[in-house]
N, CA and C of each residue as an Amber inpcrd file, in Angstrom:
protein
   303
  -8.2600000  51.3930000  49.8200000  -7.0120000  51.4170000  49.0620000
  -6.1200000  52.5370000  49.5970000  -4.8160000  52.2180000  49.7140000
  -3.8780000  53.1960000  50.2420000  -3.4380000  54.1840000  49.1810000
  -3.1330000  55.3910000  49.6520000  -2.5870000  56.3910000  48.7440000
  -1.1230000  56.0580000  48.4770000  -0.5650000  56.5510000  47.3860000
   0.8570000  56.3080000  47.1100000   1.7750000  56.8000000  48.2420000
   1.4080000  57.9250000  48.8500000   2.2160000  58.4600000  49.9580000
   2.2000000  57.5100000  51.1500000   1.0520000  56.9360000  51.4480000
   0.9390000  56.0090000  52.5750000   1.7510000  54.7370000  52.3040000
   1.7230000  54.2620000  51.0540000   2.5170000  53.0830000  50.6970000
   4.0040000  53.3570000  50.8640000   4.4510000  54.5450000  50.4050000
   5.8680000  54.9050000  50.5420000   6.2650000  54.9960000  52.0120000
   5.4070000  55.5880000  52.8330000   5.7000000  55.7240000  54.2630000
   5.7830000  54.3540000  54.9290000   4.8680000  53.4620000  54.5680000
   4.8860000  52.1150000  55.1410000   6.1360000  51.3480000  54.7330000
   6.5250000  51.4820000  53.4620000   7.7260000  50.8080000  52.9810000
   8.9720000  51.3860000  53.6630000   9.0190000  52.7100000  53.8370000
  10.1680000  53.3400000  54.4910000  10.2860000  52.8660000  55.9330000
   9.1750000  52.7580000  56.6360000   9.1940000  52.2700000  58.0150000
   9.6710000  50.8230000  58.0600000   9.2140000  50.0140000  57.1240000
   9.6440000  48.6140000  57.0570000  11.1570000  48.5450000  56.8280000
  11.6770000  49.3380000  55.8890000  13.1000000  49.3110000  55.5840000
  13.9440000  49.7700000  56.7770000  13.4780000  50.7750000  57.5180000
  14.1970000  51.2050000  58.7200000  14.2860000  50.0780000  59.7260000
  13.1830000  49.3630000  59.9430000  13.1790000  48.2230000  60.8740000
  14.1050000  47.1160000  60.3760000  14.0410000  46.8310000  59.0790000
  14.8640000  45.7670000  58.5150000  16.3460000  46.0970000  58.6830000
  16.7410000  47.3350000  58.3610000  18.1440000  47.7340000  58.5020000
  18.6030000  47.6250000  59.9560000  17.7490000  48.0000000  60.8870000
  18.0940000  47.9320000  62.3040000  18.2730000  46.4800000  62.7540000
  17.4370000  45.5890000  62.2570000  17.4530000  44.1830000  62.6730000
  18.4320000  43.3070000  61.8900000  19.0360000  43.8320000  60.8170000
  19.9320000  43.0480000  59.9680000  21.2400000  43.7940000  59.6800000
  22.0050000  44.1520000  60.7090000  23.2070000  44.9640000  60.4710000
  24.2610000  44.2600000  59.6190000  24.3850000  42.9430000  59.7400000
  25.3800000  42.2280000  58.9330000  25.0200000  42.2680000  57.4500000
  23.7540000  42.0980000  57.1490000  23.3100000  42.1510000  55.7550000
  23.4940000  43.5600000  55.1900000  23.1930000  44.5650000  56.0000000
  23.3510000  45.9520000  55.5580000  24.8220000  46.2330000  55.2570000
  25.7050000  45.7860000  56.1460000  27.1470000  45.9870000  55.9470000
  27.6190000  45.2820000  54.6740000  27.1460000  44.0740000  54.4410000
  27.5210000  43.3340000  53.2410000  27.0590000  44.0610000  51.9790000
  25.8510000  44.5460000  51.9990000  25.3040000  45.2710000  50.8470000
  26.1040000  46.5420000  50.5920000  26.4320000  47.2600000  51.6660000
  27.2020000  48.4970000  51.5100000  28.5930000  48.2150000  50.9600000
  29.2440000  47.1430000  51.4220000  30.5700000  46.7900000  50.9070000
  30.4980000  46.4280000  49.4310000  29.4990000  45.6340000  49.0500000
  29.3620000  45.2520000  47.6450000  29.1350000  46.4750000  46.7710000
  28.3850000  47.4530000  47.2750000  28.1320000  48.6580000  46.4850000
  29.4010000  49.4730000  46.2850000  30.3980000  49.3030000  47.1870000
  31.6890000  49.9840000  47.0510000  32.7100000  49.1110000  46.3370000
  32.3050000  47.9270000  45.8900000  33.2010000  47.0610000  45.1380000
  33.9950000  46.0860000  45.9770000  33.7030000  45.9740000  47.2640000
  34.4180000  45.0290000  48.1120000  33.6310000  43.7290000  48.0920000
  34.1880000  42.7300000  47.4340000  33.4230000  41.5000000  47.2450000
  33.9440000  40.3120000  48.0430000  35.1170000  40.4360000  48.6780000
  35.6820000  39.2830000  49.3560000  36.3600000  39.6980000  50.6640000
  35.6340000  40.3640000  51.5360000  36.2390000  40.8390000  52.7780000
  35.5520000  40.2200000  53.9830000  36.3270000  39.9020000  55.0150000
  35.7100000  39.4150000  56.2460000  34.7730000  40.4730000  56.8200000
  33.7440000  40.0470000  57.5230000  32.7290000  40.9800000  58.0100000
  32.8870000  41.3580000  59.4760000  33.7390000  40.6630000  60.1990000
  33.8240000  40.9240000  61.6190000  34.6150000  42.1940000  61.9160000
  34.3510000  42.7680000  63.0910000  35.1130000  43.9310000  63.5510000
  36.4560000  43.3960000  64.0520000  37.5430000  44.0060000  63.5950000
  38.8710000  43.5040000  63.9160000  39.6810000  44.5870000  64.6170000
  40.3810000  44.1940000  65.6510000  41.3170000  45.0800000  66.3350000
  42.6760000  44.3990000  66.3080000  43.7200000  45.1820000  66.2570000
  45.0540000  44.6110000  66.2650000  46.0380000  45.5120000  65.5650000
  47.1870000  44.9510000  65.1590000  48.1990000  45.7670000  64.4990000
  47.8710000  46.0040000  63.0260000  48.1840000  47.1980000  62.5650000
  48.0140000  47.5720000  61.1590000  49.0270000  46.8040000  60.3220000
  48.6230000  46.3400000  59.1420000  49.5070000  45.5740000  58.2590000
  50.6300000  46.4310000  57.6770000  50.5050000  47.7710000  57.7310000
  51.5510000  48.6350000  57.1820000  52.4490000  49.1900000  58.2850000
  51.8620000  49.8940000  59.2450000  52.6920000  50.5740000  60.2550000
  52.8890000  49.7650000  61.5310000  52.0460000  48.7550000  61.7540000
  52.1780000  47.9280000  62.9430000  51.5370000  48.4940000  64.1970000
  50.9970000  49.7180000  64.1270000  50.3370000  50.3190000  65.2780000
  49.0170000  49.6050000  65.5520000  48.6630000  49.4890000  66.8270000
  47.4020000  48.8460000  67.2110000  46.2460000  49.8100000  66.9330000
  45.1700000  49.2970000  66.3750000  43.9800000  50.1040000  66.1120000
  42.7440000  49.2800000  66.4150000  41.6980000  49.9450000  66.8750000
  40.4130000  49.2990000  67.1380000  39.3060000  50.2650000  66.7450000
  38.6510000  50.0620000  65.6290000  38.7860000  48.9150000  64.7390000
  39.8000000  49.1870000  63.6300000  40.2720000  48.1130000  63.0410000
  41.0580000  48.2160000  61.8170000  40.0900000  48.3500000  60.6490000
  40.5650000  48.8900000  59.5440000  39.7220000  49.0510000  58.3630000
  40.1230000  48.0330000  57.2990000  39.1350000  47.5930000  56.5720000
  39.3370000  46.5980000  55.5190000  39.9490000  47.2700000  54.2930000
  41.1160000  46.7980000  53.8610000  41.7480000  47.2950000  52.6390000
  41.4190000  46.3190000  51.5150000  41.0890000  46.8630000  50.3620000
  40.7540000  46.0110000  49.2140000  41.3330000  46.5880000  47.9310000
  41.5440000  45.7380000  46.9640000  42.0140000  46.1410000  45.6510000
  40.8630000  46.8160000  44.9190000  41.0800000  48.0160000  44.4290000
  40.0010000  48.7610000  43.7730000  39.5980000  48.1590000  42.4330000
  40.4830000  47.4110000  41.8230000  40.1740000  46.8030000  40.5250000
  39.3860000  45.5130000  40.6890000  39.8920000  44.6170000  41.5260000
  39.2530000  43.3070000  41.6730000  38.2330000  43.2620000  42.8010000
  38.3600000  44.1920000  43.7660000  37.4800000  44.1760000  44.9320000
  37.9030000  43.1740000  45.9860000  39.0370000  42.5020000  45.7810000
  39.4660000  41.4700000  46.7150000  40.1330000  42.0680000  47.9520000
  39.8570000  41.4590000  49.0750000  40.4130000  41.8480000  50.3630000
  41.9250000  41.6690000  50.3620000  42.6630000  42.6950000  50.8840000
  44.1230000  42.6050000  50.9600000  44.6190000  42.5210000  52.3980000
  43.9420000  43.1800000  53.3100000  44.4210000  43.1560000  54.6890000
  43.7170000  44.1900000  55.5380000  44.1290000  44.2500000  56.8030000
  43.5400000  45.1770000  57.7670000  44.5180000  46.3100000  58.0420000
  44.0380000  47.5500000  57.9090000  44.8780000  48.7280000  58.1030000
  44.2650000  49.6700000  59.1260000  45.1260000  50.4460000  59.7810000
  44.6050000  51.5090000  60.6500000  44.0110000  52.5830000  59.7360000
  43.2100000  53.4440000  60.2770000  42.5430000  54.4630000  59.4760000
  43.5030000  55.3730000  58.7320000  44.6000000  55.7570000  59.3960000
  45.5730000  56.6540000  58.7790000  46.2560000  56.0130000  57.5730000
  46.6910000  54.7660000  57.7180000  47.3420000  54.0680000  56.5970000
  46.3510000  53.7920000  55.4690000  45.1270000  53.4220000  55.8180000
  44.1190000  53.1450000  54.7940000  43.8200000  54.4060000  53.9970000
  43.6980000  55.5280000  54.6930000  43.4310000  56.7960000  54.0180000
  44.6240000  57.1870000  53.1440000  45.8360000  57.0450000  53.6870000
  47.0310000  57.3920000  52.9240000  47.1950000  56.5300000  51.6930000
  46.9700000  55.2340000  51.8360000  47.0900000  54.3230000  50.7050000
  46.0290000  54.6360000  49.6510000  44.8510000  55.0110000  50.1010000
  43.7710000  55.3480000  49.1770000  44.0930000  56.5470000  48.3080000
  44.9150000  57.4520000  48.8300000  45.2900000  58.6470000  48.0630000
  46.0930000  58.2820000  46.8150000  46.7760000  57.1320000  46.8520000
  47.5760000  56.7100000  45.7030000  46.7720000  55.9000000  44.6990000
  45.5180000  55.6250000  45.0180000  44.5890000  54.9400000  44.1080000
  45.1850000  53.6600000  43.5270000  45.8280000  52.8610000  44.3880000
  46.4190000  51.5700000  43.9990000  47.4570000  51.6930000  42.8930000
  48.1460000  52.8280000  42.8450000  49.1620000  53.0300000  41.8210000
  50.5560000  52.9490000  42.4410000  51.3050000  51.9020000  42.0860000
  52.6720000  51.7530000  42.5760000  53.5440000  52.9050000  42.0740000
  53.2460000  53.3970000  40.8860000  54.0170000  54.5040000  40.3180000
  53.8480000  55.7650000  41.1750000  52.6200000  56.0600000  41.5820000
  52.3860000  57.2320000  42.4400000  53.0740000  57.0640000  43.7930000
  53.0230000  55.8700000  44.3250000  53.6570000  55.6080000  45.6130000
  55.1730000  55.7690000  45.4960000  55.7650000  55.2880000  44.4160000
  57.2070000  55.4390000  44.1910000  57.5800000  56.9140000  44.0860000
  56.7760000  57.6890000  43.3770000  57.0460000  59.1300000  43.2530000
  57.0010000  59.8090000  44.6220000  56.0560000  59.3890000  45.4630000
  55.9550000  59.9540000  46.8080000  57.1830000  59.5850000  47.6340000
  57.6710000  58.3590000  47.4750000  58.8640000  57.9250000  48.2060000
  60.0860000  58.7300000  47.7680000  60.2070000  58.9850000  46.4740000
  61.3110000  59.8030000  45.9610000  61.2030000  61.2090000  46.5400000
  60.0040000  61.7630000  46.5390000  59.7710000  63.0960000  47.0860000
  60.1820000  63.1620000  48.5560000  59.8710000  62.1150000  49.3180000
  60.2190000  62.0950000  50.7330000  61.6800000  61.7190000  50.9810000
  62.3910000  61.3550000  49.9230000  63.7910000  60.9940000  50.0510000
  64.0250000  59.5810000  50.5300000  62.9970000  58.7250000  50.4170000
  63.1030000  57.3450000  50.9150000  63.5840000  56.3710000  49.8530000
  63.6040000  56.7840000  48.5970000  64.0010000  55.8250000  47.5520000
  65.2000000  56.3230000  46.7860000
């Protein structure tokens, strides 16, 4: 009979192998844990939906409330948009501050 430590070590080794051999499943699980439930899984390169600059890879943008995929953004735009936490009011205030509205 195996000791509890040996069982844990065997399970950990199995999980490391599984994660290495199943990257798409791991990515899907990680996205679901962050609330992204309807996003394409492929790596995408191309123009950002906000600034139009080419990026490789683009990042998946999603609605924080519904988890639904909205589009592909460059890292800078995705990070900037995330700072507003999906609030149009915060974004409008930032535009006023910058003198754009």
